[in-house]
KOLGULO-53385 format. One record per residue (C-alpha): residue number from 1; residue in one letter; y, z negated, x negated. Coordinates in steps of 0.02 Angstrom, whole numbers, plus 32768, in hexadecimal, padded with zeros to 4 digits. Layout:
KOLGULO-53385
    k  r     v     w     u
  NUM  A     Y     Z     X
...
***
This chain:
KOLGULO-53385
    k  r     v     w     u
    1  M  089A  A681  D474
    2  S  07F9  A66B  D4C3
    3  I  0749  A6AD  D4AD
    4  P  0716  A710  D54C
    5  R  0669  A701  D59B
    6  P  05EA  A768  D532
    7  P  05C3  A806  D58E
    8  G  0520  A831  D53A
    9  P  0470  A7E2  D535
   10  P  0455  A73D  D4E7
   11  G  0462  A746  D42E
   12  A  04D6  A7DF  D42B
   13  W  0571  A788  D411
   14  F  0544  A744  D365
   15  E  04E8  A7DE  D338
   16  D  0568  A864  D36A
   17  R  05FD  A7F8  D313
   18  F  05AE  A7A1  D287
   19  G  0512  A7F5  D261
   20  V  049A  A769  D292
   21  T  03FB  A7D2  D2C1
   22  R  034F  A792  D2FC
   23  E  0307  A7BC  D24A
   24  L  0394  A74D  D1F9
   25  L  0374  A6BF  D273
   26  R  02BA  A6C1  D244
   27  K  02E3  A6B9  D18B
   28  V  0359  A620  D1AD
   29  M  02D8  A5C9  D211
   30  A  025A  A5EC  D188
   31  A  02CD  A59C  D107
   32  A  02E7  A507  D17B
   33  L  022F  A4E7  D187
   34  S  01FD  A516  D0D6
   35  R  01DF  A45E  D0AB
   36  G  018A  A43D  D14A
   37  G  01CB  A3EA  D1EB
   38  D  0194  A3CB  D29E
   39  D  0221  A432  D2E8
   40  C  02CC  A479  D2C1
   41  D  0361  A4CA  D318
   42  L  03EF  A543  D2E7
   43  F  0494  A52C  D340
   44  F  0519  A5B3  D339
   45  E  05CC  A597  D380
   46  H  0660  A605  D38D
   47  S  06F5  A5B2  D3E2
   48  A  07A7  A5C3  D409
   49  S  082C  A553  D457
   50  T  08E3  A558  D48A
   51  S  0953  A4D3  D4AF
   52  V  0A0B  A4B7  D4D7
   53  S  0A72  A40F  D4E8
   54  L  0B1B  A3FB  D528
   55  S  0B8F  A361  D525
   56  D  0C42  A33D  D52F
   57  G  0C5C  A3F3  D581
   58  K  0C1C  A441  D4DD
   59  V  0B6F  A491  D4B2
   60  N  0B4F  A41B  D422
   61  A  0A9C  A45E  D3F1
   62  A  0A3B  A503  D418
   63  S  09A6  A538  D3BA
   64  T  090D  A598  D3B7
   65  R  086F  A568  D355
   66  V  07D2  A5D1  D32F
   67  D  072C  A58B  D2E3
   68  L  0687  A5CE  D2B4
   69  G  05E3  A590  D264
   70  M  0539  A55D  D277
   71  G  04D0  A4C0  D25B
   72  V  0415  A4AC  D22C
   73  R  03AB  A416  D262
   74  V  0308  A3EF  D220
   75  I  029B  A36E  D27D
   76  V  0216  A2FD  D22B
   77  G  01DE  A278  D2A5
   78  D  0275  A216  D2CD
   79  Q  02D5  A259  D230
   80  V  0352  A2E7  D22D
   81  G  0392  A34D  D19A
   82  Y  0434  A3B3  D1CC
   83  A  04AA  A423  D16F
   84  F  0527  A49B  D1AC
   85  T  058C  A533  D16F
   86  E  0638  A582  D19F
   87  E  05F7  A629  D163
   88  L  057E  A692  D1C4
   89  T  053D  A6EF  D12D
   90  P  0483  A6F3  D10A
   91  E  049E  A69F  D063
   92  A  0504  A60C  D0B5
   93  M  048B  A5F4  D146
   94  I  03EB  A5F4  D0DE
   95  A  0439  A572  D060
   96  A  0468  A504  D0F2
   97  A  03BC  A518  D137
   98  R  0370  A4E2  D08B
   99  T  03EB  A44F  D082
  100  A  03A7  A413  D12D
  101  A  02F2  A431  D0FD
  102  E  0302  A3C8  D056
  103  I  0352  A33B  D0BF
  104  A  02BB  A331  D135
  105  R  0238  A378  D0C9
  106  T  017A  A359  D0F7
  107  T  00D4  A3A1  D0E1
  108  G  00B9  A3DE  D193
  109  R  00D4  A499  D1C0
  110  R  0123  A4E6  D25A
  111  D  010B  A58F  D29D
  112  I  0197  A601  D2C3
  113  A  019C  A670  D358
  114  D  0205  A717  D36B
  115  P  02AA  A6DE  D3C5
  116  Q  02AA  A715  D47C
  117  P  0345  A70B  D4EA
  118  V  033D  A681  D570
  119  Q  03AD  A698  D609
  120  V  0413  A601  D63C
  121  T  0465  A5C8  D6DC
  122  D  0522  A5D7  D6DE
  123  R  0574  A53D  D724
  124  S  062B  A577  D6E8
  125  P  066E  A5EB  D76F
  126  V  070C  A62C  D717
  127  L  0777  A6A9  D784
  128  Q  081A  A6B9  D714
  129  P  07D1  A6A4  D661
  130  W  084F  A65B  D5DC
  131  H  0846  A6EE  D561
  132  E  08A2  A74F  D5ED
  133  V  092F  A6CB  D5F4
  134  D  09C4  A6E6  D584
  135  M  0A25  A652  D530
  136  A  0AC2  A66D  D5A4
  137  T  0A58  A644  D636
  138  R  0A18  A5A0  D5E7
  139  V  0ACA  A56F  D5B4
  140  A  0B0A  A58B  D664
  141  M  0A87  A51B  D6A9
  142  V  0AAB  A485  D643
  143  R  0B68  A49C  D659
  144  D  0B48  A4A3  D715
  145  W  0AE5  A405  D711
  146  E  0B71  A3B0  D6B9
  147  Q  0BF6  A3E8  D72E
  148  R  0B8B  A3B3  D7C2
  149  A  0B76  A30B  D775
  150  F  0C30  A2F0  D753
  151  S  0C56  A325  D805
  152  R  0BDD  A29C  D851
  153  D  0C4B  A206  D822
  154  P  0CF7  A1EC  D7CE
  155  R  0CB0  A156  D768
  156  I  0C3D  A1CB  D707
  157  Q  0C89  A1D6  D658
  158  R  0C0E  A23C  D600
  159  V  0B7B  A2B7  D620
  160  E  0AF4  A2F2  D5AF
  161  T  0A81  A389  D5DF
  162  H  09EE  A3D2  D586
  163  L  0976  A460  D5B1
  164  S  08E5  A492  D54E
  165  D  0853  A50E  D55F
  166  A  07BF  A53B  D4FC
  167  A  0720  A5A3  D501
  168  S  0689  A5AE  D489
  169  T  05F2  A61E  D484
  170  V  055D  A5C2  D43E
  171  M  04B4  A5FA  D40A
  172  I  041F  A585  D3F0
  173  V  0380  A5C7  D3A1
  174  R  02D2  A56C  D39C
  175  P  0231  A593  D335
  176  D  01DA  A598  D3E2
  177  G  022B  A637  D406
  178  R  02BC  A5FC  D477
  179  L  0368  A658  D456
  180  V  03EC  A61A  D4C8
  181  E  0496  A64C  D4D9
  182  D  051F  A5E6  D53C
  183  W  05D8  A5FD  D55C
  184  R  0638  A562  D574
  185  P  06F1  A566  D5B7
  186  M  075A  A4C4  D5CC
  187  T  0806  A49F  D601
  188  S  0874  A3FE  D61A
  189  G  091D  A3D7  D657
  190  Y  0984  A336  D637
  191  V  0A20  A2F2  D66B
  192  R  0A72  A24A  D631
  193  T  0B09  A203  D677
  194  T  0B83  A170  D63C
  195  V  0BEC  A111  D6B4
  196  V  0C81  A099  D699
  197  H  0CBA  A022  D71F
  198  D  0D26  9F81  D70D
  199  G  0CFF  9F7D  D651
  200  V  0C45  9F93  D66A
  201  R  0BEA  A024  D619
  202  E  0B3F  A065  D655
  203  S  0ACE  A0F8  D62F
  204  S  0A37  A145  D675
  205  A  09D3  A1DC  D681
  206  Y  0959  A24B  D6E6
  207  N  08E9  A2E0  D6A9
  208  V  0870  A352  D6F2
  209  A  07E3  A3B2  D69C
  210  G  0757  A428  D6BC
  211  R  06EE  A4C1  D68B
  212  A  075A  A54B  D6D4
  213  G  07DF  A5CC  D6C3
  214  L  089B  A5D1  D6F2
  215  E  085F  A5BD  D7B1
  216  F  0837  A512  D78E
  217  Y  08EE  A4EE  D7A1
  218  S  08FF  A503  D85F
  219  P  09A9  A4D8  D8AD
  220  D  0953  A431  D8F0
  221  R  0906  A406  D843
  222  Q  09B6  A425  D7EC
  223  A  0A0A  A3BC  D86D
  224  R  098E  A332  D855
  225  L  099B  A332  D79B
  226  V  0A62  A311  D7A6
  227  D  0A4F  A29E  D83E
  228  E  09CE  A22C  D7F7
  229  A  0A2F  A220  D755
  230  V  0AC9  A1E8  D7AE
  231  A  0A77  A174  D829
  232  R  0A0F  A11C  D79E
  233  T  0AB3  A10D  D734
  234  L  0B1C  A0C8  D7D0
  235  F  0A8F  A04A  D7FF
  236  L  0A9A  9FF4  D758
  237  L  0B59  9FBC  D77C
  238  D  0B24  9F54  D813
  239  A  0A7B  9F16  D7CF
  240  G  0A5B  9E6D  D788
  241  K  09CB  9E05  D740
  242  P  093F  9DC3  D79F
  243  P  0900  9D0D  D796
  244  A  0881  9CF5  D711
  245  G  07C8  9CC0  D737
  246  E  0720  9D00  D76F
  247  M  0729  9D56  D816
  248  P  06DF  9DE7  D87C
  249  V  071A  9E90  D845
  250  V  0725  9F34  D8A9
  251  L  0721  9FCC  D83F
  252  A  0770  A060  D88C
  253  A  0723  A104  D8B1
  254  G  0737  A17D  D822
  255  P  078E  A142  D77E
  256  S  0730  A0A1  D783
  257  A  0698  A104  D74B
  258  I  06D3  A0E0  D698
  259  L  067F  A03C  D6A4
  260  L  05DD  A090  D6E4
  261  H  05E6  A105  D649
  262  E  060F  A095  D5BC
  263  A  05BF  9FEE  D5F8
  264  I  0525  A02F  D646
  265  G  0508  A0EB  D61A
  266  H  0506  A0D9  D562
  267  G  0484  A061  D562
  268  M  0413  A0DD  D5C7
  269  E  0419  A15F  D532
  270  A  036C  A170  D4E9
  271  D  0396  A15B  D42E
  272  F  03DC  A0A8  D454
  273  N  033E  A078  D4AA
  274  R  02CD  A0CB  D423
  275  K  0319  A066  D3A4
  276  G  0312  9FC4  D40F
  277  T  03D1  9FAC  D40F
  278  S  03EC  9FC1  D4CA
  279  I  03D1  9F36  D548
  280  Y  036E  9FB3  D5B1
  281  A  02EE  9FD7  D520
  282  S  025D  9F89  D57C
  283  R  028F  9FA1  D635
  284  L  025A  A043  D669
  285  G  020D  A031  D716
  286  K  025F  9F81  D72C
  287  R  02EA  9F51  D7AD
  288  V  0395  9F54  D754
  289  A  0407  9F59  D7ED
  290  N  0410  9F45  D8AC
  291  D  03A8  9FC0  D90A
  292  M  043F  A013  D950
  293  V  0474  A04E  D893
  294  T  043A  A0F2  D864
  295  I  047B  A13E  D7C5
  296  I  0472  A1EC  D78C
  297  D  04AD  A24D  D6EE
  298  D  04C3  A307  D734
  299  G  04E7  A39C  D6C2
  300  T  04D5  A40E  D74F
  301  I  0586  A3F9  D7A7
  302  P  05D5  A49E  D7B5
  303  G  067F  A4A1  D752
  304  S  0674  A3EC  D720
  305  R  06B1  A3C1  D676
  306  G  060F  A367  D642
  307  S  0599  A3EA  D68C
  308  V  052B  A451  D619
  309  N  04D5  A4F6  D631
  310  V  0463  A4C4  D5A6
  311  D  0471  A435  D530
  312  D  0488  A443  D476
  313  E  03CD  A44E  D454
  314  G  03B7  A4E8  D4C4
  315  N  036B  A47D  D563
  316  P  03B1  A4A5  D60A
  317  G  042B  A42D  D65B
  318  Q  03E6  A3C3  D6E3
  319  R  0402  A336  D763
  320  T  03B2  A297  D715
  321  V  039C  A205  D78A
  322  L  03AA  A169  D712
  323  V  03A7  A0D2  D796
  324  E  035A  A0F9  D841
  325  E  0375  A07B  D8C5
  326  G  038B  9FF0  D83E
  327  V  02F5  A029  D7CD
  328  L  030F  A066  D71F
  329  R  02A1  A10E  D724
  330  T  02D4  A165  D680
  331  Y  0346  A177  D5E5
  332  L  03AD  A20E  D5A7
  333  H  0349  A265  D535
  334  D  0360  A2E2  D4A5
  335  E  02CF  A335  D454
  336  I  02B5  A2AD  D3D7
  337  S  02B1  A220  D459
  338  A  0248  A28B  D4DA
  339  R  01C7  A2A4  D451
  340  H  01C8  A1EC  D428
  341  Y  01A2  A1BA  D4E1
  342  G  0138  A245  D50A
  343  V  01AB  A284  D592
  344  A  020E  A329  D5AD
  345  P  02C4  A330  D572
  346  T  0341  A31A  D5F0
  347  G  03B8  A39F  D5B3
  348  S  0429  A315  D560
  349  G  0423  A33E  D4B2
  350  R  04DE  A369  D48E
  351  R  054D  A376  D3FA
  352  Q  0605  A389  D3D7
  353  G  05F0  A434  D374
  354  F  058B  A485  D2F7
  355  R  05BA  A402  D273
  356  H  0560  A37F  D2C6
  357  A  04A7  A360  D2F5
  358  P  047E  A33D  D3AE
  359  L  0468  A297  D403
  360  P  0435  A258  D4AF
  361  R  04DA  A25A  D50F
  362  M  051D  A24F  D5C3
  363  R  055B  A2E4  D620
  364  A  05A2  A2B2  D6D0
  365  T  056A  A1FD  D6F4
  366  I  0572  A1D0  D7AF
  367  M  0553  A13E  D824
  368  A  050B  A185  D8CA
  369  N  054E  A158  D96F
  370  G  0519  A0BB  D9C8
  371  P  051A  A075  DA78
  372  H  05C5  A020  DA83
  373  S  067E  A05B  DA95
  374  A  070A  A034  DA20
  375  E  0761  9FD7  DAB0
  376  E  06CB  9F6E  DACF
  377  I  06BD  9F3E  DA16
  378  I  0778  9F0D  D9FE
  379  A  076B  9EA8  DAAC
  380  S  06D2  9E4D  DA66
  381  V  0733  9DFD  D9D6
  382  D  07A1  9D5F  D9FD
  383  K  07ED  9D5E  D949
  384  G  07CD  9DDF  D8C3
  385  L  080A  9E6F  D86B
  386  Y  080D  9F20  D895
  387  C  0804  9F9B  D7FA
  388  Q  0855  A044  D806
  389  T  086B  A08C  D75C
  390  F  083D  A062  D6AB
  391  A  0886  A081  D604
  392  N  0805  A060  D585
  393  G  0772  9FE7  D551
  394  Q  06F3  9FA6  D4D8
  395  V  0639  9F8C  D4EF
  396  Q  05AA  9F4B  D484
  397  I  0515  9FBE  D4A4
  398  G  0491  9F42  D47C
  399  A  04CF  9EA7  D4D9
  400  G  052B  9F0D  D558
  401  D  05C0  9EA3  D553
  402  F  066C  9EF5  D580
  403  A  0722  9EE4  D592
  404  F  0786  9F62  D5F0
  405  Y  083F  9F75  D604
  406  M  0869  9F8F  D6BD
  407  K  0913  9FE7  D6C8
  408  T  0937  9FE4  D785
  409  G  08E3  9F8A  D812
  410  F  090A  9F0A  D8A4
  411  L  08E5  9E5C  D8C8
  412  I  0867  9E3E  D95C
  413  E  0896  9DAA  D9CE
  414  N  0845  9D8D  DA68
  415  G  07F7  9E36  DA73
  416  R  0890  9E9D  DA58
  417  L  08E6  9EEC  D9C7
  418  T  0989  9E8F  D99D
  419  R  09E4  9E80  D8FE
  420  P  09E2  9F0F  D887
  421  V  099E  9EDD  D7D3
  422  K  0997  9F2B  D721
  423  D  0961  9F1F  D673
  424  V  08C9  9EAB  D690
  425  N  082E  9E96  D624
  426  I  078C  9E9C  D688
  427  I  0701  9E46  D61D
  428  G  0644  9E44  D64A
  429  N  059A  9E7E  D617
  430  G  0561  9F31  D64E
  431  P  04B4  9F07  D685
  432  Q  04E8  9E63  D6D8
  433  A  0577  9EC2  D735
  434  L  04FA  9F49  D767
  435  E  0487  9EB7  D7AF
  436  R  0521  9E6F  D80C
  437  I  0552  9F07  D86E
  438  D  0525  9ED5  D91B
  439  M  058C  9F4D  D986
  440  V  05A0  A00B  D96E
  441  A  060C  A078  D9CF
  442  N  05ED  A130  DA14
  443  D  068A  A179  D9C4
  444  M  064D  A1B5  D912
  445  V  06D4  A213  D8AE
  446  L  06B0  A27B  D811
  447  D  0743  A256  D7AF
  448  E  07A6  A2F3  D770
  449  G  07EB  A2AA  D6D1
  450  G  07D1  A2EB  D628
  451  W  0759  A274  D5E5
  452  T  070C  A27B  D535
  453  C  0682  A210  D4FF
  454  G  067B  A1D5  D44E
  455  K  05D7  A1A2  D3EF
  456  E  05AA  A19E  D33E
  457  G  0648  A1FA  D31B
  458  Q  062F  A282  D38D
  459  G  069A  A2AC  D424
  460  V  0647  A313  D4BB
  461  P  0696  A332  D565
  462  V  064B  A2CC  D5F6
  463  S  0671  A2A8  D6AD
  464  Q  0650  A20B  D710
  465  G  065F  A1D6  D7C7
  466  M  062F  A14F  D842
  467  P  064E  A106  D8E7
  468  T  06B6  A066  D913
  469  V  0643  9FCF  D8E0
  470  R  0656  9F15  D8E5
  471  V  0614  9EB2  D848
  472  Q  05F7  9DF9  D882
  473  S  0654  9DB4  D7ED
  474  L  06A0  9DE9  D745
  475  V  0721  9D8A  D6D9
  476  V  07D9  9DC1  D6F7
  477  G  0852  9DA2  D666
  478  G  08E9  9D8A  D6C2
  479  V  097B  9CF8  D6D2
  480  G  0955  9C41  D6CF
***
C-alpha cells in the first residue's frame, strides 16, 4: 500500500478525505494562539509504507503501515509549545492546539490570515508509483537479488535482502496565510551477504535509496546493489589491520562524506550555534578551511533522499552554501534560529513526523569539486591510509571530536594503494580535520545510500557526497 500523488489543489487531500476545511484550520490556529504567541504552525501528515524482507530463501517479513495525525507548534521567542493528535476531528485538533498554547503562553497576539494555497516545486519525478506495484512484484525483486548474490561466489553462505517504499502527503498551515501541501515518496533497497572461507566468516552490505518509484531500480542499479554487497564482503577476507599512529588520510569520493555530515555538518546547524554549543558559534565570516574547500547543503537535487520540495515549516527547499572557498558564510536555519539571527530561513526546518517539532537539519550535504585528481592525491602520499567505506561513528557536537569506524580501505605506500585493510578507528576533531584538508579532487560523488540522520530522538532522511580529499593527518587506530 502507498499513497498516490494528490490529484487536487493544495489542501484538497485533507479536506476531501478527513474534513479539514479552511474554516476548521482557522479555528485550530485561533486555539493555538489563544494564549498569545509569536508564531505557530499546523503540520498534517498521512503516510503509508510497505516493506518486504527475505533471508534463507524465505520471506521472513512483509508489512504495510499507515499513519495519520497532526501536530501544533506555538512559538514564543526561543520557546516552543508542541502537541499532536492522531485523530483529525475538530475536537481533537483544537484540544492539541490549546495544549500547545498553554505550554508557550504569553501576552502577545498574532493575527491569522485566511489560508491560501502555495504552489511548490516538485523534485520527486516518479514514473512508476508504488501504489501501482503489487506485493508479488516486490517479493520477486528481493528474491532475484538473493539469487544473483549467491551466483556471484560459491563462498557466499547467506544472503539477506530488503525492499521498502513509502509515501506521505503533508500539509503545513501558517498564520500568515500559507497553506502548503507536499507529496513525499521514498524507497530503499538493501542486500547483505555473508561469506565463509578457511574458517573465517565475514559480512557486509550495500543499500540504495531515493525519492522515486519502481523506475529507481534500473537494471544497472540492481546489479550494482548486489555486486557492491558481494564485493565489500569478499574484500574483508583478504584485508588486515594497518599500522597505528598519526598519518595522512585520503578519504574516497562518496561514502566518506559521512565524516563531512557528522563531524562538520552538525556543527553548522543553527540551533547549536544559537545556544553556543557548537565550535562554529562565533566564526561566521571567518576562515574555517583551505580556500579550495566549499561545502553546500542542498535540498534541491531531484530524486535525492535528502532533498525537500518544502521543509517541515513550509519554506521552499534551497541550496545553501555553508562554507565558500574556506570561509563560513551561514548556518542551517529553521524559523526560530532565523528570527534569532535576523536572517531568512534556509529551508532546513525538518521533523521526523507529526509527533515531533522541527529542528534545523541537514538535507544533502556536499563538498564541491576541487582542482586535483584522485590519482594525484594518492600519489602525493608516501605513507598513509585510503578510506573507502565507513560503518558508524561518534561525534561530540560541542568540541567536534570524532571517532569513525572505517570498514574498508587500503594502505598507501610510496604513492600507491597497496594492502587492503579493514575495521579501523579514525580519530580526530571535525574543525581541525576541515582545516587540514589540503587537496581536493574533481570527482565528487553523491552517495546513493539510505542514510538517516538522528538528532534529539528524531530520524530524517539525508544524503551526502564529496570528492576525494587529503587530510594532512588523523589518528589511525591500527596495530602496533
